[in-house]
ZAKOLMI-904967 format. One line per field, with one value per residue (C-alpha): residue number from 1; x, y, z. Coordinates in steps of 0.02 Angstrom, whole numbers. Example, Ala and Ser with C-alpha at 12.3 -4.5 7.8 and 13.67 -1.06 7.14 Angstrom:
2
i [1 2]
px [615 684]
py [-225 -53]
pz [390 357]
//
This chain:
404
i [1 2 3 4 5 6 7 8 9 10 11 12 13 14 15 16 17 18 19 20 21 22 23 24 25 26 27 28 29 30 31 32 33 34 35 36 37 38 39 40 41 42 43 44 45 46 47 48 49 50 51 52 53 54 55 56 57 58 59 60 61 62 63 64 65 66 67 68 69 70 71 72 73 74 75 76 77 78 79 80 81 82 83 84 85 86 87 88 89 90 91 92 93 94 95 96 97 98 99 100 101 102 103 104 105 106 107 108 109 110 111 112 113 114 115 116 117 118 119 120 121 122 123 124 125 126 127 128 129 130 131 132 133 134 135 136 137 138 139 140 141 142 143 144 145 146 147 148 149 150 151 152 153 154 155 156 157 158 159 160 161 162 163 164 165 166 167 168 169 170 171 172 173 174 175 176 177 178 179 180 181 182 183 184 185 186 187 188 189 190 191 192 193 194 195 196 197 198 199 200 201 202 203 204 205 206 207 208 209 210 211 212 213 214 215 216 217 218 219 220 221 222 223 224 225 226 227 228 229 230 231 232 233 234 235 236 237 238 239 240 241 242 243 244 245 246 247 248 249 250 251 252 253 254 255 256 257 258 259 260 261 262 263 264 265 266 267 268 269 270 271 272 273 274 275 276 277 278 279 280 281 282 283 284 285 286 287 288 289 290 291 292 293 294 295 296 297 298 299 300 301 302 303 304 305 306 307 308 309 310 311 312 313 314 315 316 317 318 319 320 321 322 323 324 325 326 327 328 329 330 331 332 333 334 335 336 337 338 339 340 341 342 343 344 345 346 347 348 349 350 351 352 353 354 355 356 357 358 359 360 361 362 363 364 365 366 367 368 369 370 371 372 373 374 375 376 377 378 379 380 381 382 383 384 385 386 387 388 389 390 391 392 393 394 395 396 397 398 399 400 401 402 403 404]
px [-1812 -1671 -1612 -1433 -1346 -1213 -1070 -994 -818 -689 -666 -508 -478 -489 -546 -373 -310 -255 -334 -494 -633 -752 -894 -817 -649 -599 -450 -283 -375 -265 -399 -384 -333 -169 -132 0 97 78 124 281 329 297 409 542 530 536 694 771 728 804 959 974 955 1089 1206 1175 1209 1370 1426 1391 1490 1635 1632 1636 1782 1878 1843 1901 2059 2096 2067 2186 2314 2309 2310 2461 2547 2516 2578 2740 2763 2883 2969 3146 3182 3217 3395 3346 3263 3366 3538 3521 3683 3777 3835 3718 3801 3965 3999 4059 4097 4268 4323 4289 4382 4524 4535 4477 4605 4510 4530 4399 4323 4218 4047 4066 4180 4035 3963 4090 4152 4325 4342 4297 4424 4557 4522 4536 4718 4748 4665 4783 4937 4899 4880 4697 4555 4404 4332 4227 4094 3963 3796 3706 3793 3796 3666 3549 3574 3583 3698 3557 3372 3278 3100 3054 2922 3021 3177 3074 2985 3151 3231 3376 3445 3613 3628 3506 3516 3589 3740 3769 3741 3871 4000 3968 3983 4158 4214 4146 4234 4398 4377 4360 4238 4123 4087 3947 3977 3807 3762 3616 3535 3633 3513 3447 3361 3246 3215 3160 3056 2966 2973 2882 3043 3156 3232 3132 3163 3097 2907 2886 2859 3005 3149 3304 3471 3648 3788 3666 3790 3904 3768 3603 3647 3583 3428 3439 3329 3264 3330 3166 3060 2996 2969 3148 3216 3106 3164 3348 3321 3231 3378 3502 3403 3404 3591 3630 3534 3653 3796 3897 4007 3982 3924 4011 3877 3914 3819 3738 3725 3632 3691 3867 3834 3744 3580 3510 3375 3346 3191 3172 2987 2961 3103 3057 3225 3397 3471 3397 3489 3629 3498 3397 3555 3602 3428 3449 3616 3537 3398 3523 3624 3468 3425 3582 3628 3745 3876 3875 3973 3920 4046 4013 4116 4186 4332 4472 4435 4252 4294 4436 4364 4185 4090 3916 3818 3897 3895 4043 4115 3946 3913 4072 3974 3839 3779 3892 4036 4162 4218 4296 4404 4453 4632 4660 4536 4623 4681 4837 4938 4940 5062 5090 5280 5365 5532 5462 5393 5217 5215 5100 4971 4982 4951 4795 4731 4759 4658 4514 4513 4505 4336 4267 4198 4345 4298 4249 4341 4448 4480 4585 4554 4722 4728 4828 4945 5000 4999 5170 5226 5312 5150 5057 5196 5195 5007 5019 5160 5054 4898 4804 4777 4629 4631 4551 4656 4562 4573 4415 4459 4508 4679 4804]
py [5306 5390 5295 5243 5291 5175 5275 5200 5159 5239 5140 5040 5044 5221 5252 5302 5130 5015 4869 4816 4797 4654 4594 4424 4339 4160 4091 4136 4245 4369 4497 4476 4643 4573 4469 4586 4575 4386 4372 4477 4361 4211 4279 4317 4142 4067 4165 4111 3930 3944 4028 3893 3757 3840 3848 3664 3621 3722 3641 3469 3510 3577 3419 3308 3408 3388 3199 3185 3285 3182 3020 3067 3130 2966 2866 2964 2938 2752 2741 2826 2752 2623 2745 2800 2960 3119 3169 3349 3350 3227 3263 3439 3528 3370 3350 3230 3223 3251 3282 3103 2953 2924 2798 2917 3059 2960 2811 2744 2741 2702 2649 2541 2623 2526 2607 2623 2773 2872 2898 3031 3181 3171 2989 3036 3178 3065 2931 3057 3084 2898 2910 3049 2960 2813 2934 2885 2999 2896 2789 2631 2615 2480 2567 2398 2265 2077 2059 2180 2330 2505 2646 2771 2781 2719 2771 2601 2509 2347 2435 2526 2366 2274 2416 2416 2589 2594 2785 2928 3027 3181 3081 3013 3184 3262 3128 3141 3330 3312 3198 3319 3469 3372 3320 3135 3034 2907 2736 2629 2445 2362 2181 2119 1947 1902 1986 1897 2053 2083 1897 1868 2028 1983 1792 1797 1873 1736 1572 1425 1243 1147 1130 1217 1390 1370 1492 1408 1438 1421 1328 1260 1124 1260 1343 1430 1489 1642 1670 1744 1845 1750 1821 1764 1867 2026 2100 2067 2142 2297 2320 2314 2433 2558 2557 2580 2733 2803 2782 2851 3009 3042 3097 2935 2918 2733 2563 2399 2264 2116 1951 1962 1774 1626 1565 1496 1335 1169 1211 1034 1077 1256 1309 1470 1513 1577 1475 1376 1299 1298 1342 1516 1564 1660 1749 1812 1884 1969 2048 2113 2195 2276 2350 2408 2496 2583 2638 2744 2909 2903 2992 2849 2692 2515 2377 2194 2120 1945 1845 1790 1610 1621 1694 1577 1419 1455 1424 1362 1461 1630 1618 1736 1699 1726 1888 1968 2004 2099 2280 2334 2452 2324 2206 2232 2079 2018 1962 1882 1744 1668 1499 1434 1441 1631 1703 1887 1874 2044 1960 1907 2083 2015 1923 1789 1917 2009 1843 1816 1991 1960 1799 1886 2031 1911 1854 2032 2145 2234 2407 2357 2417 2303 2353 2239 2239 2232 2166 2277 2130 2129 2316 2382 2536 2424 2328 2489 2548 2379 2387 2564 2518 2377 2482 2449 2625 2585 2487 2474 2445 2338 2305 2246 2338 2498 2502 2560]
pz [4894 4807 4659 4661 4503 4448 4382 4228 4260 4152 3995 4022 3838 3773 3599 3550 3596 3458 3546 3469 3598 3581 3690 3710 3686 3675 3760 3676 3553 3462 3496 3683 3763 3834 3679 3612 3774 3778 3595 3625 3766 3655 3518 3646 3719 3545 3504 3668 3631 3457 3530 3663 3533 3428 3577 3612 3430 3427 3589 3516 3359 3463 3570 3415 3345 3508 3507 3326 3356 3513 3417 3278 3403 3499 3338 3275 3441 3435 3257 3302 3475 3404 3288 3324 3416 3323 3359 3329 3500 3600 3527 3459 3424 3373 3194 3104 2933 2847 2663 2638 2744 2820 2689 2546 2629 2708 2824 2991 3131 3290 3469 3554 3709 3836 3851 4041 4013 3939 4112 4159 4059 4140 4087 3909 3906 3980 3849 3709 3761 3733 3563 3511 3581 3466 3318 3301 3248 3301 3441 3428 3563 3595 3569 3578 3681 3656 3794 3703 3819 3745 3802 3773 3811 3659 3620 3546 3646 3657 3723 3854 3908 3919 4018 3895 3933 4023 4027 4003 3841 3924 3981 3806 3727 3841 3797 3610 3623 3699 3557 3429 3505 3506 3324 3366 3261 3345 3270 3340 3372 3363 3407 3304 3326 3482 3602 3756 3824 3675 3642 3822 3826 3665 3645 3477 3404 3472 3415 3488 3520 3369 3364 3533 3603 3723 3702 3633 3721 3655 3745 3873 3921 3990 4095 4068 3893 3799 3695 3519 3404 3253 3086 3004 3123 3040 3213 3265 3104 3120 3299 3250 3103 3215 3335 3192 3134 3311 3331 3158 3204 3349 3238 3229 3075 3049 3110 3143 3142 3253 3263 3092 3098 3166 3337 3321 3417 3389 3303 3295 3422 3364 3269 3170 3147 2970 2895 2740 2703 2783 2614 2632 2791 2706 2601 2750 2827 2662 2655 2831 2788 2635 2743 2873 2739 2676 2855 2879 2793 2643 2746 2872 2830 2874 2908 2941 3084 3063 3130 3015 3065 3016 2846 2801 2879 2820 2981 2933 3062 3025 2834 2841 2670 2583 2677 2611 2452 2546 2528 2672 2634 2690 2826 2997 3037 3209 3175 3345 3305 3154 3087 3174 3014 3016 3143 3184 3173 3163 3124 2956 2933 2964 2798 2868 2921 2756 2667 2775 2735 2550 2556 2645 2523 2377 2443 2448 2315 2235 2298 2475 2630 2737 2918 3029 3217 3303 3480 3597 3635 3452 3425 3375 3282 3156 3127 3087 2969 2881 2856 2787 2667 2598 2570 2734 2799 2913 3076 3248 3404 3528 3714 3802 3963 3874 3956 3827]
//
């Protein structure tokens, strides 16, 4: 029988190979013939795992950075949500400042204009003709009404919640631009603590019935009555100051502050949370005026509006006589509401009225401004000349309907 010769198979690992040949190998041995290939794959996988881990780490860091930035952005937004608007964006192009206020450079000769006329450019232009006919150089407009409404769209949270805006900002900007082009200065009339809109929107800021949380109302015997903001409420004061800052940034030349007082009716049932003593009521109003003065630019004047009757008869609720020594630049006096003993008699060359003005000025600081408000029914050329001859170069002509 022919022997079968087994032919030795070609050595799979030639002698020139770098792989060391052994008779036996244990699992995962580095000496295993395919170990180098496996090891290469392991290194590659390890690098890929490291790279993946690095990508995950970078993604996590990026996510955290985004969260942090978003947090601070939201926080900043919340902090400034109740801050006044920047006129640079809403009322760009309007003059914000002048070298000095009107009373340092001359005088205030103004005509009162109802805010309704702001809605139409033609109405504004038509009214400017009336201003010039009366030889005036300024208009007085209610920027905050006695009900608490605003002629513009405020960015304060309370004003937005109370839907206080009468017009949008573009309407107001257009009207103010017309006045500026015509060389007519704008003065803002601003009602303060008489504000039923804000007090009903945010009851914590309001006057309450004594020892209750019920909103107090004035003149309730004559109807529903109005609610008021509480002068002792820090929130109410902050709200008013924010609005004053907003309005001052629109390019107005001055403010006439109305209703810087406690309600001028029976206060026997009224409670003012935060009040420690009734003797401090004049003081809290004086502090508010000081803060309001600090809130407006130096080029913007601040006048306190009072009636001649309140000043001369010393009405308890308004503290008018005490407030004449405030930080305001002066007083704007409604001459129609006056004691009966003072008569606007042109036959006597208005001597009675001049006497009244003199008595009011004697209660002021010596360098403060005095601006009489002359009702259109009493307006005469002779009256204006008499005022000028006696040193009263400033005045405001008033008609509620704006028909001159």
